[in-house]
Structures are given as C-alpha cells and as structure tokens.
PDB file of N, CA, C and O in Angstrom:
ATOM      1  N   UNK A   1       2.828 -14.912  -3.256  1.00  0.00           N
ATOM      2  CA  UNK A   1       2.261 -13.393  -3.787  1.00  0.00           C
ATOM      3  C   UNK A   1       1.702 -12.786  -2.715  1.00  0.00           C
ATOM      4  O   UNK A   1       0.674 -13.254  -2.226  1.00  0.00           O
ATOM      5  N   UNK A   2       2.202 -11.844  -2.286  1.00  0.00           N
ATOM      6  CA  UNK A   2       1.411 -11.059  -0.851  1.00  0.00           C
ATOM      7  C   UNK A   2      -0.016 -10.409  -1.319  1.00  0.00           C
ATOM      8  O   UNK A   2      -0.162 -10.068  -2.493  1.00  0.00           O
ATOM      9  N   UNK A   3      -0.641 -10.314  -0.745  1.00  0.00           N
ATOM     10  CA  UNK A   3      -2.240 -10.059  -0.306  1.00  0.00           C
ATOM     11  C   UNK A   3      -2.430  -8.568   0.055  1.00  0.00           C
ATOM     12  O   UNK A   3      -2.293  -8.470   1.274  1.00  0.00           O
ATOM     13  N   UNK A   4      -2.671  -7.461  -0.464  1.00  0.00           N
ATOM     14  CA  UNK A   4      -2.794  -5.789   0.095  1.00  0.00           C
ATOM     15  C   UNK A   4      -4.208  -5.777   0.223  1.00  0.00           C
ATOM     16  O   UNK A   4      -5.026  -6.014  -0.666  1.00  0.00           O
ATOM     17  N   UNK A   5      -4.411  -5.497   1.345  1.00  0.00           N
ATOM     18  CA  UNK A   5      -5.862  -4.704   1.741  1.00  0.00           C
ATOM     19  C   UNK A   5      -6.033  -3.745   0.755  1.00  0.00           C
ATOM     20  O   UNK A   5      -5.169  -3.353  -0.029  1.00  0.00           O
ATOM     21  N   UNK A   6      -7.471  -3.296   0.848  1.00  0.00           N
ATOM     22  CA  UNK A   6      -7.678  -2.152  -0.028  1.00  0.00           C
ATOM     23  C   UNK A   6      -7.290  -0.505   0.498  1.00  0.00           C
ATOM     24  O   UNK A   6      -7.309   0.541  -0.150  1.00  0.00           O
ATOM     25  N   UNK A   7      -6.958  -0.751   1.856  1.00  0.00           N
ATOM     26  CA  UNK A   7      -6.519   0.462   2.914  1.00  0.00           C
ATOM     27  C   UNK A   7      -5.239   0.409   2.695  1.00  0.00           C
ATOM     28  O   UNK A   7      -4.798   1.543   2.510  1.00  0.00           O
ATOM     29  N   UNK A   8      -4.153  -0.702   2.612  1.00  0.00           N
ATOM     30  CA  UNK A   8      -2.887  -0.733   2.539  1.00  0.00           C
ATOM     31  C   UNK A   8      -2.748   0.226   0.670  1.00  0.00           C
ATOM     32  O   UNK A   8      -2.235   1.332   0.502  1.00  0.00           O
ATOM     33  N   UNK A   9      -3.194  -0.401  -0.105  1.00  0.00           N
ATOM     34  CA  UNK A   9      -2.907  -0.314  -1.558  1.00  0.00           C
ATOM     35  C   UNK A   9      -3.124   1.239  -1.603  1.00  0.00           C
ATOM     36  O   UNK A   9      -2.367   2.011  -2.192  1.00  0.00           O
ATOM     37  N   UNK A  10      -4.325   1.627  -0.862  1.00  0.00           N
ATOM     38  CA  UNK A  10      -4.739   3.488  -1.058  1.00  0.00           C
ATOM     39  C   UNK A  10      -3.458   4.255  -0.417  1.00  0.00           C
ATOM     40  O   UNK A  10      -2.818   5.091  -1.056  1.00  0.00           O
ATOM     41  N   UNK A  11      -3.140   3.857   0.992  1.00  0.00           N
ATOM     42  CA  UNK A  11      -1.909   4.229   1.397  1.00  0.00           C
ATOM     43  C   UNK A  11      -0.584   4.029   0.394  1.00  0.00           C
ATOM     44  O   UNK A  11       0.261   4.923   0.334  1.00  0.00           O
ATOM     45  N   UNK A  12      -0.519   3.409  -0.002  1.00  0.00           N
ATOM     46  CA  UNK A  12       0.658   3.412  -0.960  1.00  0.00           C
ATOM     47  C   UNK A  12       0.708   4.038  -2.065  1.00  0.00           C
ATOM     48  O   UNK A  12       1.781   4.403  -2.547  1.00  0.00           O
ATOM     49  N   UNK A  13      -0.409   4.246  -2.611  1.00  0.00           N
ATOM     50  CA  UNK A  13      -1.117   5.360  -3.413  1.00  0.00           C
ATOM     51  C   UNK A  13      -0.932   6.678  -2.881  1.00  0.00           C
ATOM     52  O   UNK A  13      -0.212   7.492  -3.458  1.00  0.00           O
ATOM     53  N   UNK A  14      -1.514   6.928  -1.857  1.00  0.00           N
ATOM     54  CA  UNK A  14      -1.452   8.521  -1.011  1.00  0.00           C
ATOM     55  C   UNK A  14       0.082   8.811  -0.650  1.00  0.00           C
ATOM     56  O   UNK A  14       0.502   9.877  -1.100  1.00  0.00           O
ATOM     57  N   UNK A  15       0.850   8.155  -0.025  1.00  0.00           N
ATOM     58  CA  UNK A  15       1.923   8.392   0.447  1.00  0.00           C
ATOM     59  C   UNK A  15       2.915   8.309  -0.337  1.00  0.00           C
ATOM     60  O   UNK A  15       3.185   7.173  -0.726  1.00  0.00           O
ATOM     61  N   UNK A  16       3.671   9.315  -0.766  1.00  0.00           N
ATOM     62  CA  UNK A  16       5.055   9.247  -1.785  1.00  0.00           C
ATOM     63  C   UNK A  16       6.036   8.535  -1.004  1.00  0.00           C
ATOM     64  O   UNK A  16       6.419   8.565   0.166  1.00  0.00           O
ATOM     65  N   UNK A  17       6.369   7.754  -2.255  1.00  0.00           N
ATOM     66  CA  UNK A  17       7.309   6.253  -1.676  1.00  0.00           C
ATOM     67  C   UNK A  17       6.762   5.555  -0.926  1.00  0.00           C
ATOM     68  O   UNK A  17       7.506   4.883  -0.211  1.00  0.00           O
ATOM     69  N   UNK A  18       5.211   5.380  -0.733  1.00  0.00           N
ATOM     70  CA  UNK A  18       4.864   4.165   0.039  1.00  0.00           C
ATOM     71  C   UNK A  18       4.957   4.187   1.322  1.00  0.00           C
ATOM     72  O   UNK A  18       5.865   4.673   1.996  1.00  0.00           O
ATOM     73  N   UNK A  19       3.509   3.375   1.850  1.00  0.00           N
ATOM     74  CA  UNK A  19       3.798   3.129   2.925  1.00  0.00           C
ATOM     75  C   UNK A  19       4.845   2.547   4.218  1.00  0.00           C
ATOM     76  O   UNK A  19       4.924   2.765   5.427  1.00  0.00           O
ATOM     77  N   UNK A  20       5.572   1.701   3.236  1.00  0.00           N
ATOM     78  CA  UNK A  20       6.721   1.006   3.861  1.00  0.00           C
ATOM     79  C   UNK A  20       7.536   1.731   4.124  1.00  0.00           C
ATOM     80  O   UNK A  20       8.182   1.539   5.154  1.00  0.00           O
ATOM     81  N   UNK A  21       7.791   2.760   3.348  1.00  0.00           N
ATOM     82  CA  UNK A  21       9.222   3.780   3.137  1.00  0.00           C
ATOM     83  C   UNK A  21       8.568   4.824   4.661  1.00  0.00           C
ATOM     84  O   UNK A  21       9.299   5.154   5.596  1.00  0.00           O
ATOM     85  N   UNK A  22       7.554   5.063   4.591  1.00  0.00           N
ATOM     86  CA  UNK A  22       6.723   6.124   5.473  1.00  0.00           C
ATOM     87  C   UNK A  22       7.178   5.472   6.835  1.00  0.00           C
ATOM     88  O   UNK A  22       8.060   5.814   7.622  1.00  0.00           O
ATOM     89  N   UNK A  23       6.215   4.336   6.859  1.00  0.00           N
ATOM     90  CA  UNK A  23       6.670   3.333   8.295  1.00  0.00           C
ATOM     91  C   UNK A  23       8.123   3.487   8.575  1.00  0.00           C
ATOM     92  O   UNK A  23       8.546   4.125   9.539  1.00  0.00           O
ATOM     93  N   UNK A  24       8.854   2.898   7.723  1.00  0.00           N
ATOM     94  CA  UNK A  24      10.475   2.871   8.013  1.00  0.00           C
ATOM     95  C   UNK A  24      11.019   3.905   8.754  1.00  0.00           C
ATOM     96  O   UNK A  24      11.572   3.772   9.845  1.00  0.00           O
ATOM     97  N   UNK A  25      10.819   5.154   8.019  1.00  0.00           N
ATOM     98  CA  UNK A  25      11.359   6.160   8.647  1.00  0.00           C
ATOM     99  C   UNK A  25      11.184   6.712   9.730  1.00  0.00           C
ATOM    100  O   UNK A  25      12.064   7.185  10.449  1.00  0.00           O
ATOM    101  N   UNK A  26       9.412   6.682  10.029  1.00  0.00           N
ATOM    102  CA  UNK A  26       8.915   6.848  11.213  1.00  0.00           C
ATOM    103  C   UNK A  26       9.355   5.863  12.238  1.00  0.00           C
ATOM    104  O   UNK A  26       9.341   6.360  13.365  1.00  0.00           O
ATOM    105  N   UNK A  27       9.712   4.718  12.203  1.00  0.00           N
ATOM    106  CA  UNK A  27      10.062   4.099  13.247  1.00  0.00           C
ATOM    107  C   UNK A  27      11.568   3.990  13.437  1.00  0.00           C
ATOM    108  O   UNK A  27      12.044   3.691  14.532  1.00  0.00           O
ATOM    109  N   UNK A  28      12.403   4.262  12.237  1.00  0.00           N
ATOM    110  CA  UNK A  28      13.799   4.321  12.510  1.00  0.00           C
ATOM    111  C   UNK A  28      13.749   6.001  13.557  1.00  0.00           C
ATOM    112  O   UNK A  28      14.615   6.215  14.404  1.00  0.00           O
ATOM    113  N   UNK A  29      12.784   6.853  13.320  1.00  0.00           N
ATOM    114  CA  UNK A  29      12.848   8.020  13.938  1.00  0.00           C
ATOM    115  C   UNK A  29      12.508   7.694  15.409  1.00  0.00           C
ATOM    116  O   UNK A  29      12.600   8.629  16.204  1.00  0.00           O
ATOM    117  N   UNK A  30      12.112   6.437  15.886  1.00  0.00           N
ATOM    118  CA  UNK A  30      11.726   6.129  17.181  1.00  0.00           C
ATOM    119  C   UNK A  30      10.312   6.202  17.676  1.00  0.00           C
ATOM    120  O   UNK A  30      10.045   5.934  18.847  1.00  0.00           O
ATOM    121  N   UNK A  31       9.171   6.652  16.583  1.00  0.00           N
ATOM    122  CA  UNK A  31       7.788   6.440  16.505  1.00  0.00           C
ATOM    123  C   UNK A  31       7.491   5.102  16.816  1.00  0.00           C
ATOM    124  O   UNK A  31       7.992   4.077  16.353  1.00  0.00           O
ATOM    125  N   UNK A  32       6.358   5.282  17.904  1.00  0.00           N
ATOM    126  CA  UNK A  32       5.488   3.972  18.259  1.00  0.00           C
ATOM    127  C   UNK A  32       4.748   3.525  16.936  1.00  0.00           C
ATOM    128  O   UNK A  32       5.144   3.989  15.867  1.00  0.00           O
ATOM    129  N   UNK A  33       3.828   2.759  16.966  1.00  0.00           N
ATOM    130  CA  UNK A  33       2.817   2.378  15.827  1.00  0.00           C
ATOM    131  C   UNK A  33       1.576   3.299  16.037  1.00  0.00           C
ATOM    132  O   UNK A  33       0.795   3.700  15.174  1.00  0.00           O
ATOM    133  N   UNK A  34       1.570   3.533  17.319  1.00  0.00           N
ATOM    134  CA  UNK A  34       0.214   4.376  17.484  1.00  0.00           C
ATOM    135  C   UNK A  34       0.601   5.779  16.937  1.00  0.00           C
ATOM    136  O   UNK A  34      -0.120   6.404  16.160  1.00  0.00           O
ATOM    137  N   UNK A  35       1.694   6.185  17.364  1.00  0.00           N
ATOM    138  CA  UNK A  35       2.036   7.679  16.531  1.00  0.00           C
ATOM    139  C   UNK A  35       2.019   7.647  15.343  1.00  0.00           C
ATOM    140  O   UNK A  35       1.546   8.595  14.715  1.00  0.00           O
ATOM    141  N   UNK A  36       2.474   6.671  14.786  1.00  0.00           N
ATOM    142  CA  UNK A  36       2.218   6.745  13.162  1.00  0.00           C
ATOM    143  C   UNK A  36       0.945   6.328  12.698  1.00  0.00           C
ATOM    144  O   UNK A  36       0.396   6.812  11.708  1.00  0.00           O
ATOM    145  N   UNK A  37       0.473   5.427  13.416  1.00  0.00           N
ATOM    146  CA  UNK A  37      -1.099   5.533  12.738  1.00  0.00           C
ATOM    147  C   UNK A  37      -1.923   6.725  12.908  1.00  0.00           C
ATOM    148  O   UNK A  37      -2.776   7.024  12.073  1.00  0.00           O
ATOM    149  N   UNK A  38      -1.646   7.598  14.230  1.00  0.00           N
ATOM    150  CA  UNK A  38      -2.254   8.484  14.159  1.00  0.00           C
ATOM    151  C   UNK A  38      -1.907   9.935  12.853  1.00  0.00           C
ATOM    152  O   UNK A  38      -2.698  10.629  12.214  1.00  0.00           O
ATOM    153  N   UNK A  39      -0.065   9.909  12.902  1.00  0.00           N
ATOM    154  CA  UNK A  39       0.131  10.628  11.792  1.00  0.00           C
ATOM    155  C   UNK A  39      -0.529  10.423  10.290  1.00  0.00           C
ATOM    156  O   UNK A  39      -1.061  11.308   9.620  1.00  0.00           O
ATOM    157  N   UNK A  40      -0.388   9.262   9.989  1.00  0.00           N
ATOM    158  CA  UNK A  40      -1.393   8.760   8.884  1.00  0.00           C
ATOM    159  C   UNK A  40      -2.892   9.249   8.838  1.00  0.00           C
ATOM    160  O   UNK A  40      -3.469   9.397   7.760  1.00  0.00           O
ATOM    161  N   UNK A  41      -3.518   9.500  10.087  1.00  0.00           N
ATOM    162  CA  UNK A  41      -5.006   9.912   9.964  1.00  0.00           C
ATOM    163  C   UNK A  41      -4.427  11.486  10.056  1.00  0.00           C
ATOM    164  O   UNK A  41      -5.018  12.227   9.271  1.00  0.00           O
ATOM    165  N   UNK A  42      -3.639  11.983  10.663  1.00  0.00           N
ATOM    166  CA  UNK A  42      -3.735  13.284  10.344  1.00  0.00           C
ATOM    167  C   UNK A  42      -3.022  14.041   8.959  1.00  0.00           C
ATOM    168  O   UNK A  42      -3.142  15.237   8.694  1.00  0.00           O
ATOM    169  N   UNK A  43      -2.440  13.278   8.350  1.00  0.00           N
ATOM    170  CA  UNK A  43      -2.015  13.713   7.405  1.00  0.00           C
ATOM    171  C   UNK A  43      -2.835  13.019   5.642  1.00  0.00           C
ATOM    172  O   UNK A  43      -2.903  13.676   4.603  1.00  0.00           O
ATOM    173  N   UNK A  44      -3.172  12.044   5.778  1.00  0.00           N
ATOM    174  CA  UNK A  44      -3.633  11.286   4.730  1.00  0.00           C
ATOM    175  C   UNK A  44      -5.278  11.264   4.722  1.00  0.00           C
ATOM    176  O   UNK A  44      -5.987  11.170   3.720  1.00  0.00           O
ATOM    177  N   UNK A  45      -5.763  11.389   6.271  1.00  0.00           N
ATOM    178  CA  UNK A  45      -7.170  10.924   6.139  1.00  0.00           C
ATOM    179  C   UNK A  45      -8.023   9.800   6.117  1.00  0.00           C
ATOM    180  O   UNK A  45      -9.203   9.620   5.817  1.00  0.00           O
ATOM    181  N   UNK A  46      -6.963   8.996   6.576  1.00  0.00           N
ATOM    182  CA  UNK A  46      -7.095   7.429   6.677  1.00  0.00           C
ATOM    183  C   UNK A  46      -6.743   6.631   8.069  1.00  0.00           C
ATOM    184  O   UNK A  46      -5.701   6.622   8.723  1.00  0.00           O
ATOM    185  N   UNK A  47      -7.799   6.069   8.246  1.00  0.00           N
ATOM    186  CA  UNK A  47      -7.480   5.491   9.918  1.00  0.00           C
ATOM    187  C   UNK A  47      -7.217   3.991   9.494  1.00  0.00           C
ATOM    188  O   UNK A  47      -7.913   3.229   8.823  1.00  0.00           O
ATOM    189  N   UNK A  48      -6.034   3.819  10.077  1.00  0.00           N
ATOM    190  CA  UNK A  48      -5.210   2.438  10.153  1.00  0.00           C
ATOM    191  C   UNK A  48      -5.031   2.144  11.614  1.00  0.00           C
ATOM    192  O   UNK A  48      -4.345   2.926  12.273  1.00  0.00           O
ATOM    193  N   UNK A  49      -5.587   1.075  12.199  1.00  0.00           N
ATOM    194  CA  UNK A  49      -5.119   0.630  13.609  1.00  0.00           C
ATOM    195  C   UNK A  49      -3.753   0.306  13.723  1.00  0.00           C
ATOM    196  O   UNK A  49      -3.197  -0.443  12.921  1.00  0.00           O
ATOM    197  N   UNK A  50      -3.163   0.853  14.718  1.00  0.00           N
ATOM    198  CA  UNK A  50      -1.587   0.706  14.963  1.00  0.00           C
ATOM    199  C   UNK A  50      -1.055  -0.931  14.932  1.00  0.00           C
ATOM    200  O   UNK A  50       0.095  -1.205  14.590  1.00  0.00           O
ATOM    201  N   UNK A  51      -2.149  -2.081  15.374  1.00  0.00           N
ATOM    202  CA  UNK A  51      -2.060  -3.385  15.660  1.00  0.00           C
ATOM    203  C   UNK A  51      -1.784  -3.848  13.874  1.00  0.00           C
ATOM    204  O   UNK A  51      -0.931  -4.728  13.754  1.00  0.00           O
ATOM    205  N   UNK A  52      -2.185  -3.528  13.021  1.00  0.00           N
ATOM    206  CA  UNK A  52      -2.463  -3.616  11.783  1.00  0.00           C
ATOM    207  C   UNK A  52      -1.061  -3.439  10.888  1.00  0.00           C
ATOM    208  O   UNK A  52      -0.572  -4.140  10.003  1.00  0.00           O
ATOM    209  N   UNK A  53      -0.579  -2.026  11.595  1.00  0.00           N
ATOM    210  CA  UNK A  53       0.530  -1.610  10.814  1.00  0.00           C
ATOM    211  C   UNK A  53       1.466  -2.424  11.116  1.00  0.00           C
ATOM    212  O   UNK A  53       2.111  -2.853  10.160  1.00  0.00           O
ATOM    213  N   UNK A  54       1.812  -2.853  12.361  1.00  0.00           N
ATOM    214  CA  UNK A  54       2.531  -3.858  13.019  1.00  0.00           C
ATOM    215  C   UNK A  54       2.449  -5.292  12.498  1.00  0.00           C
ATOM    216  O   UNK A  54       3.399  -6.073  12.479  1.00  0.00           O
ATOM    217  N   UNK A  55       1.301  -5.532  12.108  1.00  0.00           N
ATOM    218  CA  UNK A  55       1.303  -7.116  11.705  1.00  0.00           C
ATOM    219  C   UNK A  55       1.803  -6.939  10.099  1.00  0.00           C
ATOM    220  O   UNK A  55       2.216  -7.922   9.484  1.00  0.00           O
ATOM    221  N   UNK A  56       1.732  -5.590   9.467  1.00  0.00           N
ATOM    222  CA  UNK A  56       2.040  -5.373   8.041  1.00  0.00           C
ATOM    223  C   UNK A  56       3.490  -5.489   7.935  1.00  0.00           C
ATOM    224  O   UNK A  56       4.004  -6.290   7.154  1.00  0.00           O
ATOM    225  N   UNK A  57       4.078  -4.825   8.589  1.00  0.00           N
ATOM    226  CA  UNK A  57       5.474  -5.067   9.090  1.00  0.00           C
ATOM    227  C   UNK A  57       6.325  -5.518  10.207  1.00  0.00           C
ATOM    228  O   UNK A  57       6.886  -4.814  11.047  1.00  0.00           O
ATOM    229  N   UNK A  58       6.334  -6.980  10.069  1.00  0.00           N
ATOM    230  CA  UNK A  58       6.836  -7.364  11.231  1.00  0.00           C
ATOM    231  C   UNK A  58       8.488  -7.263  11.433  1.00  0.00           C
ATOM    232  O   UNK A  58       9.090  -7.567  12.463  1.00  0.00           O
ATOM    233  N   UNK A  59       8.930  -6.883  10.497  1.00  0.00           N
ATOM    234  CA  UNK A  59      10.410  -6.979  10.917  1.00  0.00           C
ATOM    235  C   UNK A  59      10.791  -5.413  11.333  1.00  0.00           C
ATOM    236  O   UNK A  59      11.933  -5.077  11.645  1.00  0.00           O
ATOM    237  N   UNK A  60       9.626  -4.488  11.288  1.00  0.00           N
ATOM    238  CA  UNK A  60       9.989  -3.140  12.001  1.00  0.00           C
ATOM    239  C   UNK A  60       9.854  -3.170  13.344  1.00  0.00           C
ATOM    240  O   UNK A  60      10.407  -2.336  14.062  1.00  0.00           O
ATOM    241  N   UNK A  61       8.723  -4.627  14.037  1.00  0.00           N
ATOM    242  CA  UNK A  61       8.390  -4.444  14.939  1.00  0.00           C
ATOM    243  C   UNK A  61       9.671  -4.649  16.022  1.00  0.00           C
ATOM    244  O   UNK A  61       9.844  -4.192  17.152  1.00  0.00           O
ATOM    245  N   UNK A  62      10.136  -5.152  15.545  1.00  0.00           N
ATOM    246  CA  UNK A  62      11.498  -6.029  16.609  1.00  0.00           C
ATOM    247  C   UNK A  62      12.525  -4.722  16.695  1.00  0.00           C
ATOM    248  O   UNK A  62      12.607  -3.859  15.820  1.00  0.00           O
ATOM    249  N   UNK A  63      12.997  -4.741  17.454  1.00  0.00           N
ATOM    250  CA  UNK A  63      14.208  -3.789  18.294  1.00  0.00           C
ATOM    251  C   UNK A  63      14.102  -2.296  18.144  1.00  0.00           C
ATOM    252  O   UNK A  63      15.058  -1.520  18.173  1.00  0.00           O
ATOM    253  N   UNK A  64      12.551  -1.906  17.941  1.00  0.00           N
ATOM    254  CA  UNK A  64      12.526  -0.341  17.885  1.00  0.00           C
ATOM    255  C   UNK A  64      11.502  -0.128  19.257  1.00  0.00           C
ATOM    256  O   UNK A  64      10.505  -0.850  19.295  1.00  0.00           O
ATOM    257  N   UNK A  65      11.674   0.622  20.123  1.00  0.00           N
ATOM    258  CA  UNK A  65      10.638   0.758  21.346  1.00  0.00           C
ATOM    259  C   UNK A  65       9.527   1.094  20.561  1.00  0.00           C
ATOM    260  O   UNK A  65       9.666   1.624  19.458  1.00  0.00           O
ATOM    261  N   UNK A  66       8.399   0.817  21.060  1.00  0.00           N
ATOM    262  CA  UNK A  66       7.074   0.995  20.402  1.00  0.00           C
ATOM    263  C   UNK A  66       6.330   1.899  21.248  1.00  0.00           C
ATOM    264  O   UNK A  66       5.184   2.228  20.942  1.00  0.00           O
TER     265      UNK A  66
END
C-alpha cells in the first residue's frame, strides 16, 4: 500500500483530476519540476519542492527534459 503525505493528499483534493494527472499534463507539455512546483504554489497556494514531485512520480522523471 502506498503511503501519501498530508501535502499530497491535500493537493489531490485541491486539484481537479488529482495531482498525478496535473503533473503528467505539465510534464507532457515540457514543464520542469521547478515550473510545476511554482505553478502549484501560484494556483493552489501550496508549497511542494520540485525534488519531492520528482520522487512522487519517478516514471515521469525519465524521458522528459527537466
């Protein structure tokens, strides 16, 4: 069973479609983890470090320019 942090649970709740879908869309559009982190802060008022995002979604970290 995967453990989710309180921050990840909150972001899943705040973001329509959930954080994973949001991150996947952003990565597909060529956004870096830092850009995604800043966008989350701007849109949802939550701080999440770019490295945390990368660790949460290791399958998205490969093959896309960061």
